[in-house]
ZAMARGU-4260 file (C-alpha; in steps of 0.2 Angstrom, whole numbers, plus 5000, padded with zeros to 4 digits):
<rodrens>
0) 4984/4979/4994 | 4992/4992/4983 | 4993/5011/4978 | 4978/5011/4966 | 4989/5009/4949
5) 4978/5003/4936 | 4990/4989/4930 | 4987/4981/4947 | 4968/4978/4942 | 4971/4964/4929
10) 4974/4953/4944 | 4959/4942/4947 | 4958/4944/4966 | 4951/4955/4980 | 4958/4972/4980
15) 4962/4984/4994 | 4970/5001/4994 | 4984/5009/5003 | 4975/5022/5014 | 4993/5031/5019
20) 4993/5035/5000 | 4977/5042/5001 | 4982/5054/5016 | 4997/5060/5007 | 4987/5064/4992
25) 4973/5072/5003 | 4985/5082/5012 | 4992/5089/4995 | 4974/5094/4990 | 4972/5102/5008
30) 4988/5112/5006 | 4990/5117/4988 | 4971/5119/4982 | 4965/5123/4999 | 4949/5113/4999
35) 4942/5108/5015 | 4934/5092/5009 | 4950/5084/5009 | 4954/5089/5028 | 4937/5081/5032
40) 4940/5064/5023 | 4957/5063/5030 | 4949/5066/5048 | 4935/5053/5044 | 4948/5039/5037
45) 4958/5042/5054 | 4942/5041/5063 | 4937/5025/5056 | 4954/5017/5058 | 4952/5022/5077
50) 4936/5015/5079 | 4943/4999/5071 | 4957/4996/5082 | 4947/5000/5098 | 4933/4988/5093
55) 4946/4975/5090 | 4955/4977/5105 | 4939/4975/5115 | 4937/4958/5107 | 4924/4962/5092
60) 4927/4954/5076 | 4916/4965/5064 | 4909/4982/5063 | 4891/4984/5068 | 4880/4987/5053
65) 4873/5004/5059 | 4889/5011/5062 | 4897/5004/5046 | 4882/5012/5036 | 4885/5028/5046
70) 4903/5029/5041 | 4899/5025/5022 | 4886/5040/5022 | 4899/5052/5028 | 4911/5046/5016
75) 4899/5048/5001 | 4894/5065/5007 | 4912/5071/5007 | 4916/5064/4990 | 4900/5073/4982
80) 4907/5089/4992 | 4924/5087/4983 | 4915/5084/4966 | 4906/5100/4969 | 4922/5108/4972
85) 4931/5100/4956 | 4920/5100/4942 | 4924/5091/4926 | 4936/5099/4913 | 4926/5110/4899
90) 4925/5101/4883 | 4935/5110/4870 | 4924/5118/4855 | 4927/5107/4841 | 4926/5122/4829
95) 4939/5133/4838 | 4950/5121/4845 | 4958/5105/4835 | 4951/5089/4839 | 4962/5080/4850
100) 4962/5061/4857 | 4958/5055/4874 | 4948/5063/4886 | 4952/5081/4892 | 4965/5082/4906
105) 4958/5083/4924 | 4965/5090/4940 | 4974/5079/4952 | 4960/5082/4965 | 4947/5076/4952
110) 4958/5061/4949 | 4958/5056/4967 | 4940/5059/4969 | 4937/5047/4954 | 4946/5034/4964
115) 4939/5036/4981 | 4921/5036/4972 | 4925/5021/4960 | 4935/5010/4973 | 4925/5015/4988
120) 4925/4996/4994 | 4945/4994/4991 | 4947/5011/5002 | 4936/5005/5016 | 4941/4986/5015
125) 4951/4989/5031 | 4934/4993/5040 | 4923/4979/5032 | 4937/4966/5034 | 4948/4968/5050
130) 4961/4956/5041 | 4964/4970/5030 | 4977/4983/5037 | 4974/5002/5035 | 4990/5004/5024
135) 5004/4992/5016 | 5018/5002/5025 | 5022/4985/5034 | 5024/4975/5018 | 5034/4989/5009
140) 5046/4989/5024 | 5048/4970/5024 | 5052/4971/5006 | 5063/4987/5005 | 5080/4979/5008
145) 5078/4966/4996 | 5072/4978/4984 | 5088/4990/4987 | 5099/4977/4985 | 5092/4971/4967
150) 5092/4991/4962 | 5109/4993/4967 | 5115/4977/4958 | 5105/4978/4944 | 5097/4961/4946
155) 5101/4945/4956 | 5116/4935/4947 | 5110/4919/4953 | 5095/4909/4961 | 5105/4909/4978
160) 5109/4928/4978 | 5094/4934/4988 | 5096/4920/5000 | 5107/4931/5012 | 5092/4944/5012
165) 5079/4932/5015 | 5087/4922/5030 | 5081/4936/5042 | 5097/4945/5047 | 5108/4929/5047
170) 5123/4935/5035 | 5132/4950/5032 | 5139/4956/5015 | 5158/4955/5011 | 5159/4975/5013
175) 5163/4983/5030 | 5145/4989/5032 | 5132/4976/5039 | 5115/4976/5029 | 5099/4980/5040
180) 5088/4963/5039 | 5073/4965/5028 | 5060/4958/5040 | 5053/4965/5056 | 5064/4966/5072
185) 5054/4951/5079 | 5062/4939/5068 | 5079/4946/5068 | 5093/4933/5072 | 5080/4919/5068
190) 5087/4907/5055 | 5069/4902/5050 | 5065/4908/5033 | 5049/4916/5029 | 5036/4902/5024
195) 5031/4914/5009 | 5048/4913/5002 | 5051/4894/5002 | 5044/4889/4986 | 5055/4901/4976
200) 5071/4894/4984 | 5082/4879/4981 | 5078/4867/4997 | 5097/4863/4997 | 5103/4881/5000
205) 5088/4884/5013 | 5094/4869/5023 | 5112/4875/5022 | 5105/4892/5029 | 5096/4884/5044
210) 5111/4872/5049 | 5124/4887/5049 | 5116/4904/5045 | 5132/4914/5048 | 5142/4905/5035
215) 5134/4912/5020 | 5142/4928/5012 | 5137/4938/4997
</rodrens>
């Protein structure tokens, strides 16, 4: 799951798009361009999310085919409405204007519509596959403190430098302030390292942290 950056499309895997990003972009179109289709698309995405959450709580494991088809039909109708409000930019007259490379610049609303239309399956992945979340906010929160540490210091100076951050709140830096743990609160104070992070780390350092998690310092 990502925000739609084209560089991510090179990865040969299933893709899903973060709808928190879409809601922010739709709000900008709604407030700046005063286009009602953006409001309807926001309401539809939130409505689908609510339906999925309710159905999951009731023990369902997949969306009903008829309900899913109805949501998709409404989705496509709103995209068509958006295209009607955002026609493509006019082609420059080759006689009057000099020939330029590339395509004419589009509005941000038109670019958003292109993504919603082209990547419909990735936008609605949370509806068709309930293993996919509505957004990637949790993943960003989990990684934020590690990325902040890397940004402040420029890079990790040794293979063991990230260990205090991934040990789930088990260590503190040499400064007076404590670093907020980088994983959800449910795992704070647990010396168990997240399984997805085990392979890049040195096994000796992992066992050292797990034996005495508060003995490590930056």
